[in-house]
N, C-alpha and C positions, 0 to 999 in steps of 0.2 A: 568360433564365434565370442567378440570383445564383451568384457565384462560389464563395462556401461551399457551393452547392448542386450543385456538380456533385464534391465530397469525397466521400469514403468513405462519410461515417455516412449522406449517400443514395444512394449509389449500389450498397454491399455491405455494411453492418449487417443488413439486412434477410436477406441470404441467411444471416449469419453467426448470428442469433438461431432460425435453422429448425435449426442444429444446431450440438445443445451441445457435438461434441467440437472442432468451427471453432472457436467462441466461443471457447472456454477456452483453445486455442490462439492466438489471436492476440489476446485480453486477458489471460491468464495469471488470470481469473476464472472462476467458474462464473456461467452464466447468472444463479441463483436468489441468487446471491451478488451480483452486481451491481444486481438488482433491487433487494436490501436495503439496501445501501451507497447507491445512489440515492436512496432513499425516504429515508436520512436528511436528505441535506446538498442537495437537488431545490429547494425552500427557500429556501437561503444562496445557492446560485447561481444564480439564473433573475436576467436579466437583462431590463427592461425595450425594447419594441421604441421607436426614435426617431425623427422626422420624416426625420434624414439615414439610419438605416439600419437592417436586423431585425438582433434580436438573436443571438446565436449558441444554440442548445437548449441547456438543462441537461446533458443524456444525452449533445450530442455534445462537453460541455466534459471529462466524466467520463470518455467514452472516449479523446479525445486522452491527457487525465491517465495513465488505465492504459495505454494505448499506449505512453506513454514509461518509463514503468517499466518495464511487460514487456516491451519491447523493445531498448531500450537506442537508442532511433532518436534521432537528433538532432532538433533543432526545425525545421532545414531540410527536415529527411523529412519530420517529422509537415506542416508547409506546403504539401509537395506535394500531401499523401495528403488531408490535410481542407480545404486550401483558404485558410486564413485567413493573416494577415502572421507576422512571426517572433516578432514585439512583441505580439501578440493572443497568441500560442502561448504566450507567460513566461507572460502575465498571466494566464493560462485557469489554466495549470499550477499556477504560486503561489496563486490564489484558490481552487483544487477542495484542496490539498496542507493548505490552512490552514482551511478549513474540515470538510474529515474530520478531520484534528485537533482542531478545537473538539468536533466531534459524537463524537465516537468516542473518545476518551480517555476520557470519564465511565463508558463502558460496559465499554472495556476494560482501563483502569484503574484500578478503583479508590484509593482515598483511602486512602494507609499509615498506619493509627495506631498506637499504641501495642497496641491493644486486637490486631490484626489479626498484629503481630509476635510478642505472645504465644501468640498461635493456634495461629499456624505452628510455631513452638517447639515448642508442647505436642503437636503431632500428628506432629513428625518423634522427639522423644522416645519417643511411643508405638510407633512401627514401628521405629525404631532401636537406643533406648537409648543415644543420644548427645545427652548435655544443652547446653542452652543453645544450640542448634545451629539455622539456619532452612533448610537443604535440602544438598543435596549437586549435584556436577556430574561428569555421566559421563566418565571421565579419559578423557587422551589420549598413550600413547608418544609421546617426543620423545627422537630422539637427539641425545643430548647429547656433545661431548668433553669427557673429564673431566681437568682439571688435573692435572700430573704430582705425584704421590705422594700422591693420594687416594686408595687402595685400593679397597675398595669402596662407597665414599660415594655413587657415582653411580651403581649398578646397579638397576634395577629389581626 
């Protein structure tokens, strides 16, 4: 049996797939979101087998990466869980992250043009009557030690 075939992707992944709550708890992403992300990046992270070794499956690469970010596990932890070497884990995470950015960026972060900013400003004006604004952030009160002699200048 190949070393990676004893890893979690082969022994535990199918159990996670049948229980949505466990899947989300383990990967910090829903199964449908995992599948959607996987469909976007699969072609870019698929490797070919060689005469020396079989390649790591693309779903396993995504699983390793999501587990790394979702759990805060170290690469050593992931090495014991999924069975490839630490340098392979590192390469996988870098490859998957670059691919996610390359494939998801155009979808999630459209190009910001002058017209986009003008439309945003107009929409904000129509909602709030504040001209030349692009938006607002919800405020958070932060305790500040006021300087001596500042009076009521630092009151909320």
